C-alpha positions in Angstrom: -4.0 -3.9 0.6 -5.4 -0.8 1.7 -4.9 0.7 -1.7 -6.8 -2.1 -3.4 -9.8 -1.2 -1.4 -9.5 2.4 -1.5 -12.2 3.8 -3.7 -10.3 7.0 -4.7 -7.3 4.8 -6.0 -7.3 4.0 -9.7 -4.2 2.1 -9.7 -0.7 1.8 -7.9 2.8 0.8 -8.7 5.2 -0.4 -5.9 8.9 0.9 -6.2 7.8 2.6 -9.6 11.0 4.4 -10.4 14.5 5.6 -9.2 15.2 9.3 -9.1 18.5 11.0 -8.5 18.8 13.7 -6.0 21.5 15.6 -4.2 22.5 14.8 -0.8 23.4 17.0 1.9 27.2 16.9 1.0 26.3 17.6 -2.9 26.7 14.0 -4.0 24.2 12.5 -6.2 22.3 9.6 -4.7 19.6 7.4 -5.9 16.2 7.1 -4.5 13.4 4.6 -5.1 10.0 5.5 -3.4 7.8 2.9 -1.8 4.8 3.5 -4.1 3.3 5.6 -6.8 -0.4 6.0 -6.5 -2.7 7.2 -9.3 -6.2 8.5 -8.1 -9.5 8.7 -9.8 -9.1 12.7 -9.8 -6.0 12.4 -12.0 -3.4 13.3 -9.2 -0.7 11.2 -8.6 1.0 10.7 -5.1 4.7 9.4 -4.7 4.7 7.8 -1.0 7.4 6.9 1.2 6.4 4.8 4.3 8.5 5.3 7.3 8.1 4.6 11.1 6.8 7.6 12.9 10.2 7.3 15.1 12.2 8.2 12.0 10.0 10.9 10.7 9.8 12.8 14.1 13.3 11.9 15.6 15.3 11.8 12.8 14.1 14.6 10.5 17.4 16.4 10.6 18.9 13.3 9.0 16.4 12.7 6.3 14.8 16.3 6.0 16.9 17.5 3.3 16.5 14.4 1.3 12.5 14.6 1.7 12.7 18.2 0.5 14.7 17.4 -2.6 12.2 14.5 -3.5 9.4 16.9 -2.8 10.9 19.6 -5.1 11.5 16.8 -7.9 7.8 15.6 -7.5 6.5 19.3 -8.0 8.4 19.7 -11.2 7.0 16.3 -12.4 3.4 17.0 -11.4 3.4 14.7 -8.3 2.7 15.2 -4.7 5.2 13.8 -2.2 3.8 12.2 0.9 5.4 10.3 3.9 3.0 8.0 5.7 3.6 6.4 9.0 2.0 3.7 11.1 -0.5 6.4 12.3 -1.7 6.7 8.9 -1.7 3.0 7.8 -2.6 1.0 11.0 -6.1 2.3 11.4 -9.5 0.5 12.1 -10.0 0.6 8.3 -6.9 -1.5 7.9 -8.2 -4.1 10.4 -11.4 -4.1 8.5 -9.7 -4.7 5.0 -7.5 -7.3 6.5 -10.4 -9.1 7.8 -12.3 -9.3 4.6 -9.4 -9.4 2.2 -9.5 -13.0 1.4 -13.0 -13.1 0.8 -13.0 -10.2 -1.5 -10.3 -12.2 -3.8 -12.6 -14.8 -4.1 -15.7 -13.7 -5.9 -17.1 -17.2 -6.5 -16.7 -19.8 -3.7 -18.8 -22.3 -5.3 -15.9 -24.6 -6.4 -14.3 -24.4 -2.9 -17.5 -25.1 -1.1 -18.0 -28.4 -3.3 -14.4 -29.5 -2.4 -15.1 -28.6 1.4 -18.6 -30.4 1.3 -17.0 -33.6 -0.2 -14.3 -33.6 2.4 -16.9 -33.0 5.4 -19.0 -35.6 4.0 -16.3 -38.1 4.0 -15.6 -37.4 7.8 -19.2 -38.4 8.5 -22.9 -37.6 8.2 -22.8 -34.1 9.7 -21.2 -32.3 6.7 -22.6 -28.9 6.0 -24.4 -28.4 2.7 -23.7 -25.1 0.8 -26.0 -24.3 -2.0 
């Protein structure tokens, strides 16, 4: 939802690809990032969304994996970024969430005709929308 309303975003793809990286014990493991974001300035971000608790308290467990992903991204001309709820759950998210439904309905005239018909059927106090 935030990406759909971010002026700097050209497009995005959820779970766009799977890459193979080496784990801490040298075994190849598959990794699928959460989203690939194409920005209007022609840069691309590969994003992983994780709770802050995992990022801060379990960095030892995931740090090597994230470094391998970052290395892979640099080779491909991408920027790797980990986002937590601190970057996502902002006042902007609340604003986007509040207006999201209206932003999808560019023309409410058809809906309003149906609503007016329904309201009029319930009594003389139906609301008129022109």
